[in-house]
C-alpha positions, 0 to 999 in steps of 0.5 A: 500500500505505502512505502518509505525509505529509511536509514539504519544507523549502527556504529559509524555505518549507515545502511538504507532500507525500504519499509513497506506497508502491505495489506492482505485481506484484513491483516497488515504487515511492515515489510523491510527491504534491502535495495539498490541505490536507485530502486526503480523496479521490484528487481531492485529490492530484496525482502529482508524481514516481515513484521506483522504490525498495527499502529496508533500514532500522532506525530509532529514533524521535527528536524531529524526524525529518528526511530530507535528500535530496542529489544533485549540486547539488540538496538536499531536506530532508524532515520526517517526522511522529512515530509509527508512520505514518512507522515503518510506511511505512519498515517496509513499504518494508523488507519490500518490498525483503526480499521481492524481493532479498537483500544478495548482489544488491547486488554483482551489476552484470551487469544492464543494466537496473538501476543501484543506488545506496546511501544512508546515514543517520547520527547526528542533528545537534545543531542544524538546518542551513538549506539553500538549496534549490531549489523541490521541483518543480525538484528533482524535475524534475532528478531525473527528468532525471538518471534518464532520462540514466542518472545514476549519481553518489552519491546519499544521504539524511541523517536527524535533522539528521546532522552528516555523511553518508558516501555509500556507493559506487554500484554499484561497491560490493561491501560494505554496512555496516549499523549496528545500530539498538540501538547507541545511543538517539540513533543512527539508521541506515538503508541505502537502495537506490535502483533507477533503471530505464534502461527502463520508466516514466520520464516523466510521460506514460508513467505515466498508466496506472499512476496510473489503475490505482492504487486506493491513497489516503492515509489519516490514520488511525493505522497500526500497525507490524509487529513480532514479536508479544509472546509468553507470556514477554514478557507474564509479564515485564510482569506481574511488573514491574507487581507490583514497580512500587514498587521502581523508581518515584520522583518527579522534578520532571517537569512537565506543563502542561495547558491547555484553552480554548473559543475560541468560533470566534474568531481569536487577538486577544491573546497567550496568554502569560498562560495558557501562561507562568504558571509560574516554571519552564518545563514539561517538556511542554505539552498544549494543548487547544481547543474551538470552534476554528471554528464555520463550516459549512465546518469542521463539514461538511468538517473544514477550517479556516484557524484551525488554523494561526492558533491553533497559531502563537499557542500557539507564541509563548506558550510559556514563553521559558525553554526550547526546545520541539519540536512533537510532534503535533497532532490536530483534529476539527472545532473540537476540537484538541490540541497536544503540545510537549515540551522538546527535551532530553526529545524522545528519550524520546518514542515510540509517538506515536498520535492518534485522534478520535471524534465524539459529535454527531448520530447519534454521528458528527458532530464538533462534539462528541466528543474527540481524543486523543494517546497516547505512551510516555515514560520507560517510562510509557504516557500518554494525553491526551484533549481533549473537548467534551461536549454543551451545555445545563444540562439535558443532563447525562445526555447528557454522561455518555453522551458520556463513556462513548462516548468511553471505549469508542469511542476506541481506538489500534491497538497496535504489535503488530498481533496485539494488541487496540486500546488504550482510554483506560483501558489507559494508566498515566496518563490526562490529561483536559482540555476543555469538559466542559460540566457546569453549576451546577444548582438555583441561581438565577443571582443566587444563583450570582453572590452566592456567586462575589462572596464567593468561596465556591467550596466551597458553589458547587462542591456544586451542580456537576453534574460533582462530583455525577456523579463522586460517584455514580460515573456518570462519571470513576471513578478520576479526580482533580480538584484543588480549584477555587479560581477563579471559573467560566470560563463565560459572559462577554461576549466581550472582557471580564470581565463575566458574560453580559448577553445575553437568555439570561443564562447561569448561570455554570459551571465548564465547562472542567475538567482531571482525571487518573488514575494513580499518582505524580501531584501537582498544583502549580496549577489556575487560570483566566486572567482576563486572556485575554478573546478568548472567552466562556470563560476558559482553564484550566491545571493543572501536574502533576508526574508520577513516572517510573522509576529506570532502574537499579532498573528494570534490576535488577528486570527482570534478577531477573525474567528469571532467575526466569523462566529457572528456571521454564521448564517443560513444564507444559501451561497450562489454564483453567476457564471460568465458562460455555460457553453464553451466550444473549442474550434479546430483542436489539434494534437498537442496544441493547448486550447483554453477558455476562461470561465468567470464565477462571480459570488453574487450571494450574501456569504462566501462560497466554496465550489468544486467540479464533481464527478457525474454518476458512474464516472471516475473523474469530473471530466474527460481526459482531454479536458481540465478545469484549473482550479477544479475547486476553490473559495470565493469571498462575498462579492469577489470573482474567480477565473477558471481556465477550461483547458483542452489538450489532446495527447497520445493517450486520447488522440487515437479514439478522437482520430477515428471518430470513436470519441468526440470532444463533448463533455458536461461539467458539474459545478457544485457549491457547498451548501448550494446548488449545482450548475451544468457547463457544456464543453464541445469542440471539433478535433482535426484528425492527425497522423499523430495517434493514428496506426501504421496500418491506417496511415499506409492505406492513406495516400492523401493527407489525413485531414482530407479524408472523410471521418467515415473512412478513418473509422472504417480503417481503424476497424480493419486495422491488423487484418491483412486479408481485408479487401483494399481497393489499391496497394497500400504504401510500404511505410506511412508517407508522414514517416518518410517525409521526416526521415528523408528530411533528417537524412538530407539535412541532419545526418551530421547535426551535432546532438541530433535526437538529444536536443529538443526543438521548439514547440511552435516549429513542431506545430508547423511540422504537424500541420504540414504532415496532416494537411499536405500543404507543403512538400517540405518540412519547415523548422530546425533539424532538432524540431524535425527530430523531436517530431519524429520521436513524438510520432513514434511515441503516439502510435496506438500500436508500436512498431513492434506490436505488443504481442511480439514484445516478449519474444524480443525480450528473449532475444529472438532476432527472427521476430522482425520477419514475423511482424505485419508487413507494414510494421516490418517495413517501418522497423527496417527503414528506421534501422537503416536510417539510424545506421547512416547516422552512426556512420557520421558519429564523429560529427553528430556525437551519436553512438549505438548506446544512445540511439538504442536507448532513445529508440528501443523504448519507442519501437518496443514499448511494453504493454505494461510498465517496463522495469529496468531489466526489461529496459536493458533487454530491449536496448540490447535487442535493438543494438543487434540491428544497429550494428548489422551491416547496411547490406 
C-alpha cells in the first residue's frame, strides 16, 4: 500500500532500507527491504524481514526524525526522511490498525494466537546518542528468532533522539496512555502495537508466496497525507488573514543563502568554502543548487550517479563553521540537484517538506534539462525553491522561455489535503529561483563583450542580456526580482582557471547562472560570483536574502478577531454564483496544441462560497481526459470573482479514439457549491484528425493527407486495422508517407547535426511540422533539424500500436532476432527503414556525437514499448535487442 525509505544507523555505518506497508485481506504487515541505490523496479529490492504490525500514532514533524528500535540486547536506530512520505506511511499504518481493532482489544489476552506488545515514543533528545549496534541483518535475524520462540519481553521504539523511553507493559497491560500530539511543538508521541503471530508466516521460506503475490513497489514520488479536508470556514479564515497580512508581518534578520553552480560533470577538486562561507554571519538556511552534476550516459539514461554523494559531502564541509546545520532534503534529476540545510535551532519550524522534478529535454521528458524543486512551510510562510537548467545555445532563447513556462505549469506538489488541487510554483508566498538559466549576451561581438567586462561596465553589458530583455517584455519571470549584477559573467572559462574560453568555439561570455525571487518582505544583502572556485567552466553564484516572517502574537490576535467575526456571521444564507458562460466550444483542436477558455464565477450571494467540479454518476473523474478545469475547486469571498481556465489538450493517450471518430470532444461539467446548488457547463469542440495517434496500418492505406479524408473512412480503417486479408481497393504504401517525409528530411539535412535526437526543438516549429504532415500543404518540412527530430520521436511515441506490436514484445525480450520477419508487413517495413536510417547516422558519429548506446536507448523504448510498465531489466533487454540491428551491416 505505502512505502518509505529509511536509514539504519549502527556504529559509524549507515545502511538504507525500504519499509513497506502491505495489506492482505484484513491483516497488515511492515515489510523491510534491502535495495539498490536507485530502486526503480521490484528487481531492485530484496525482502529482508516481515513484521506483522498495527499502529496508533500522532506525530509532529521535527528536524531529524529518528526511530530507535530496542529489544533485549539488540538496538536499531532508524532515520526517517522529512515530509509527508514518512507522515503518510505512519498515517496509513494508523488507519490500518483503526480499521481492524479498537483500544478495548488491547486488554483482551484470551487469544492464543496473538501476543501484543506496546511501544512508546517520547520527547526528542537534545543531542544524538551513538549506539553500538549490531549489523541490521543480525538484528533482524534475532528478531525473527525471538518471534518464532514466542518472545514476549518489552519491546519499544524511541523517536527524535528521546532522552528516555518508558516501555509500556506487554500484554499484561490493561491501560494505554496516549499523549496528545498538540501538547507541545517539540513533543512527539506515538503508541505502537506490535502483533507477533505464534502461527502463520514466520520464516523466510514460508513467505515466498506472499512476496510473489505482492504487486506493491516503492515509489519516490511525493505522497500526500490524509487529513480532514479544509472546509468553507477554514478557507474564509485564510482569506481574511491574507487581507490583514500587514498587521502581523515584520522583518527579522532571517537569512537565506542561495547558491547555484554548473559543475560541468566534474568531481569536487577544491573546497567550496569560498562560495558557501562568504558571509560574516552564518545563514539561517542554505539552498544549494547544481547543474551538470554528471554528464555520463549512465546518469542521463538511468538517473544514477556516484557524484551525488561526492558533491553533497563537499557542500557539507563548506558550510559556514559558525553554526550547526541539519540536512533537510535533497532532490536530483539527472545532473540537476538541490540541497536544503537549515540551522538546527530553526529545524522545528520546518514542515510540509515536498520535492518534485520535471524534465524539459527531448520530447519534454528527458532530464538533462528541466528543474527540481523543494517546497516547505516555515514560520507560517509557504516557500518554494526551484533549481533549473534551461536549454543551451545563444540562439535558443525562445526555447528557454518555453522551458520556463513548462516548468511553471508542469511542476506541481500534491497538497496535504488530498481533496485539494496540486500546488504550482506560483501558489507559494515566496518563490526562490536559482540555476543555469542559460540566457546569453546577444548582438555583441565577443571582443566587444570582453572590452566592456575589462572596464567593468556591467550596466551597458547587462542591456544586451537576453534574460533582462525577456523579463522586460514580460515573456518570462513576471513578478520576479533580480538584484543588480555587479560581477563579471560566470560563463565560459577554461576549466581550472580564470581565463575566458580559448577553445575553437570561443564562447561569448554570459551571465548564465542567475538567482531571482518573488514575494513580499524580501531584501537582498549580496549577489556575487566566486572567482576563486575554478573546478568548472562556470563560476558559482550566491545571493543572501533576508526574508520577513510573522509576529506570532499579532498573528494570534488577528486570527482570534477573525474567528469571532466569523462566529457572528454564521448564517443560513444559501451561497450562489453567476457564471460568465455555460457553453464553451473549442474550434479546430489539434494534437498537442493547448486550447483554453476562461470561465468567470462571480459570488453574487450574501456569504462566501466554496465550489468544486464533481464527478457525474458512474464516472471516475469530473471530466474527460482531454479536458481540465484549473482550479477544479476553490473559495470565493462575498462579492469577489474567480477565473477558471477550461483547458483542452489532446495527447497520445486520447488522440487515437478522437482520430477515428470513436470519441468526440463533448463533455458536461458539474459545478457544485457547498451548501448550494449545482450548475451544468457544456464543453464541445471539433478535433482535426492527425497522423499523430493514428496506426501504421491506417496511415499506409492513406495516400492523401489525413485531414482530407472523410471521418467515415478513418473509422472504417481503424476497424480493419491488423487484418491483412481485408479487401483494399489499391496497394497500400510500404511505410506511412508522414514517416518518410521526416526521415528523408533528417537524412538530407541532419545526418551530421551535432546532438541530433538529444536536443529538443521548439514547440511552435513542431506545430508547423504537424500541420504540414496532416494537411499536405507543403512538400517540405519547415523548422530546425532538432524540431524535425523531436517530431519524429513524438510520432513514434503516439502510435496506438508500436512498431513492434505488443504481442511480439516478449519474444524480443528473449532475444529472438527472427521476430522482425514475423511482424505485419507494414510494421516490418517501418522497423527496417528506421534501422537503416539510424545506421547512416552512426556512420557520421564523429560529427553528430551519436553512438549505438544512445540511439538504442532513445529508440528501443519507442519501437518496443511494453504493454505494461517496463522495469529496468526489461529496459536493458530491449536496448540490447535493438543494438543487434544497429550494428548489422547496411547490406
